[in-house]
C-alpha positions in Angstrom: 58.0 80.1 110.3 59.7 76.7 110.5 57.7 73.6 111.5 58.5 72.3 115.0 60.8 69.4 113.9 62.7 71.6 111.4 63.0 74.3 114.0 64.5 71.9 116.6 67.1 70.8 114.1 67.9 74.4 113.3 68.2 75.2 117.0 70.4 72.2 117.6 72.6 73.4 114.7 73.0 76.8 116.3 73.8 75.4 119.7 76.6 73.3 118.2 78.6 76.5 117.3 81.3 77.4 119.9 79.5 80.4 121.5 76.8 81.2 124.0 73.4 82.1 122.7 70.9 84.4 124.5 67.3 83.5 124.2 66.7 86.7 122.2 69.4 85.8 119.7 68.0 82.4 119.2 64.5 83.8 118.8 65.6 86.2 116.1 67.4 83.4 114.2 64.5 81.1 114.4 61.9 83.8 113.8 59.9 82.9 117.0 59.4 84.5 120.4 61.6 83.8 123.5 58.9 81.6 125.1 59.0 79.3 122.1 62.7 79.1 122.3 62.5 78.0 126.0 60.0 75.3 125.1 62.2 74.1 122.3 65.2 74.0 124.7 63.1 71.8 127.1 62.2 69.5 124.2 65.9 69.0 123.3 66.7 68.3 127.0 63.9 65.7 127.1 65.5 64.1 124.0 68.7 63.8 125.9 70.7 66.7 124.6 72.6 68.5 127.4 71.6 72.1 126.7 73.2 74.2 129.5 72.1 77.6 130.8 75.1 79.9 131.1 75.6 82.1 134.2 75.1 85.9 134.2 73.2 87.0 131.1 70.7 84.3 130.3 72.1 82.2 127.6 72.5 78.6 126.3 75.1 76.3 125.0 75.3 72.6 124.1 77.3 70.8 126.8 79.1 67.5 126.6 76.9 64.5 127.1 76.2 60.9 126.3 74.0 61.5 123.3 75.8 62.5 120.1 73.9 65.2 118.3 73.3 64.8 114.5 76.0 66.3 112.4 74.4 69.3 110.7 76.5 70.6 107.8 75.8 73.0 104.9 76.9 72.0 101.4 80.4 73.5 101.5 81.0 72.1 105.0 80.0 68.6 103.9 82.3 68.7 100.9 85.2 70.1 103.0 84.8 67.2 105.5 84.7 64.7 102.6 87.9 66.2 101.0 89.6 66.2 104.4 88.8 62.6 105.0 90.0 61.6 101.6 93.3 63.6 102.2 93.7 62.0 105.6 93.5 58.5 104.0 97.0 59.1 102.6 98.3 60.9 105.7 101.1 60.6 108.2 99.3 59.0 111.2 99.5 55.3 111.7 96.2 53.5 111.0 94.3 56.6 110.1 93.9 55.5 106.5 91.3 52.8 107.2 89.5 54.9 109.8 89.3 57.8 107.3 88.0 55.6 104.5 85.3 54.1 106.8 84.2 57.5 107.9 84.2 58.8 104.3 82.1 55.8 103.2 79.5 56.6 105.9 79.4 60.3 105.0 79.0 59.6 101.2 76.0 57.3 102.0 74.1 60.2 103.4 75.2 63.0 101.1 72.7 64.3 98.6 73.4 63.3 95.0 74.5 66.8 94.1 77.2 66.7 96.8 78.2 63.1 96.0 78.8 64.3 92.5 81.1 67.2 93.6 83.1 64.8 95.8 83.4 62.1 93.2 84.5 64.5 90.5 87.3 65.7 92.7 88.2 62.2 93.7 88.3 60.9 90.1 90.5 63.9 89.0 93.0 63.5 91.9 96.1 61.3 92.3 97.3 60.9 95.8 101.1 60.9 96.1 102.2 59.2 99.3 104.4 61.4 101.4 106.6 58.5 102.6 108.7 58.5 105.7 107.8 57.4 109.2 104.2 57.7 110.5 103.0 58.7 114.0 100.9 56.7 116.3 97.6 58.4 117.0 97.8 57.4 120.7 101.0 59.3 120.9 99.5 62.4 119.4 96.5 62.3 121.7 98.7 61.7 124.7 100.8 64.8 123.9 97.7 66.9 123.2 96.3 65.9 126.6 99.4 67.1 128.4 99.3 70.4 126.5 95.6 70.9 127.4 96.2 70.0 131.1 99.6 71.7 131.4 101.3 68.6 132.6 104.9 67.9 132.1 105.7 65.3 129.5 108.4 62.6 130.0 109.4 60.7 127.0 112.2 58.6 125.5 113.7 60.4 122.5 115.7 58.9 119.7 118.1 61.4 118.0 119.1 61.3 114.3 122.1 59.2 115.1 120.0 56.5 116.9 121.0 57.4 120.5 118.0 57.4 123.0 117.7 59.7 126.0 115.0 60.6 128.5 113.6 64.1 128.0 111.3 66.1 130.4 109.4 68.9 128.8 106.7 71.5 129.3 104.8 70.8 126.1 103.5 73.9 124.3 102.1 73.0 120.8 102.0 70.3 118.2 103.0 71.3 114.7 102.4 69.5 111.4 104.3 70.4 108.3 102.3 68.2 105.9 105.0 65.5 106.1 106.0 65.3 109.7 104.7 66.1 113.2 106.7 68.1 115.7 106.4 68.9 119.4 107.4 72.4 120.5 108.3 72.3 124.2 110.4 73.8 127.0 113.2 71.3 127.8 113.4 71.3 131.6 116.9 69.9 131.9 118.4 72.1 129.1 116.4 75.2 130.2 115.5 76.1 126.7 112.9 75.6 124.0 113.3 72.6 121.7 111.5 71.1 118.7 111.1 67.3 118.7 110.0 65.0 115.9 107.0 63.1 117.2 107.8 59.9 115.3 111.0 59.7 117.4 109.5 60.0 120.8 107.7 57.5 123.1 105.7 59.0 126.0 106.2 57.7 129.5 103.3 57.1 131.9 102.4 58.7 134.3 102.9 62.3 133.1 104.7 64.8 135.3 103.3 67.5 137.6 101.4 70.5 136.4 103.2 73.6 135.3 102.4 77.2 134.5 102.5 77.6 130.7 105.3 79.9 129.4 105.0 82.6 126.8 105.6 81.1 123.3 109.2 81.2 122.0 108.0 83.2 119.0 104.8 85.0 118.0 105.2 83.2 114.6 105.3 79.5 115.8 105.1 78.3 112.2 108.3 80.2 111.3 109.9 79.1 114.6 109.3 75.4 113.7 110.5 76.0 110.1 113.8 77.6 111.3 114.2 74.9 114.0 113.9 71.9 111.7 115.6 73.3 108.6 118.8 74.7 110.2 119.4 74.1 113.9 120.1 70.4 113.8 122.9 70.9 111.3 126.7 71.6 111.6 126.5 74.5 109.1 123.7 77.1 109.2 123.5 79.3 106.2 121.9 82.8 105.8 121.4 83.6 102.2 119.6 86.4 100.3 117.7 85.2 97.3 116.8 87.8 94.6 113.3 86.6 94.1 110.1 87.4 95.9 109.4 85.2 99.0 106.3 83.6 97.4 108.4 82.5 94.4 111.0 81.0 96.6 108.4 79.2 98.7 107.2 77.4 95.6 110.6 75.6 95.4 111.7 75.5 99.1 109.7 73.4 101.6 109.4 74.8 105.1 111.2 71.7 106.5 114.2 72.5 104.2 114.5 76.2 104.7 112.9 79.2 106.4 112.0 82.0 104.1 111.5 85.6 105.2 110.5 88.4 102.9 112.9 91.4 102.8 111.1 93.4 100.2 108.9 92.8 97.1 111.9 91.5 95.1 114.1 89.7 97.6 113.9 87.3 100.5 116.1 85.8 103.2 116.7 82.0 103.3 117.9 80.2 106.4 118.9 76.6 105.9 121.5 74.1 107.0 123.5 71.0 106.2 126.2 68.8 107.6 128.1 69.1 104.3 129.3 72.2 102.6 129.2 70.5 99.2 125.6 69.4 99.8 124.7 72.9 100.8 126.4 74.4 97.7 124.5 72.1 95.4 121.2 72.7 97.2 121.5 76.5 96.8 122.8 76.5 93.3 120.0 74.2 92.1 117.3 76.8 92.7 118.4 78.8 89.7 117.9 82.1 91.6 120.5 84.9 91.9 121.7 84.8 95.5 124.3 86.1 98.0 125.6 84.1 100.9 126.1 86.0 104.2 127.2 83.2 106.5 128.8 81.0 107.7 132.3 82.2 106.7 133.5 78.7 105.8 130.6 78.3 103.4 131.6 81.5 101.6 135.2 80.3 101.4 134.1 76.9 100.1 132.0 78.5 97.4 134.9 80.6 96.2 137.1 77.5 96.0 134.4 75.5 94.3 133.8 78.3 91.7 137.5 78.4 91.0 137.7 74.6 90.5 134.7 74.7 88.2 136.1 77.6 86.2 139.4 75.9 85.7 137.7 72.7 84.5 136.5 74.2 81.3 138.2 76.0 78.4 
């Protein structure tokens, strides 16, 4: 049986998980009786931790409160947090680099030596390549997340790719992160359709709009929906191309922000991509080195035939 202080820490760790615990479940985990669990719960409450009793079947959960509980992590969790903070230090959110490094420094100070060694080995063997491009204000992300959580309409000024600014009113659904950019998926009220917006191009207006009833998502696969939206819909020419390689092979060369890949069978996949230039699109597809067949648009097929003829006539 654990000593009282160790048992309280173990109990606090269990209550931090996102579920309700019955007294019997906690007693089994801690290897004590239910009466001991009740006494330990009272001790945590006396220490300032808001342990709530759930309605119905007697149970407990850790509620929100003024006192921050100690962060109780196992070895793998602690290393995962350290790696995540190190990765965030080179991320796409404005100002998060310094905050991530400060948090990482604090974490490394309390890590056992065996874990500090694992983290430092990974750090010394890793080179961070900056993604480049515009970053996103963290206040903008939290403002959008708040409207999604509360189902409030979001009004914002949006700058399009050509620099024009317009007022948009949306029912925000989800934020999406591709690893390089942040996007907002939302129902555009004025256009009566789903849209995907680059977060670095929008500026929220205060106050937010009225509450709304959330709609069904535009696609069960939101990741694929975002990929298709940002890789083809903004462009003049949208191409549908069969690649004669497995989808996982194509995905190694084609980023989700450049083209949406859908497996057809074990040996082929479908690529949807776009461009404002047929020449650019031709060079892009040919550079993969994969056998392919273009299905649409018709003007792209015609352009490829003409380009192939010119190239063929240019050599002996």
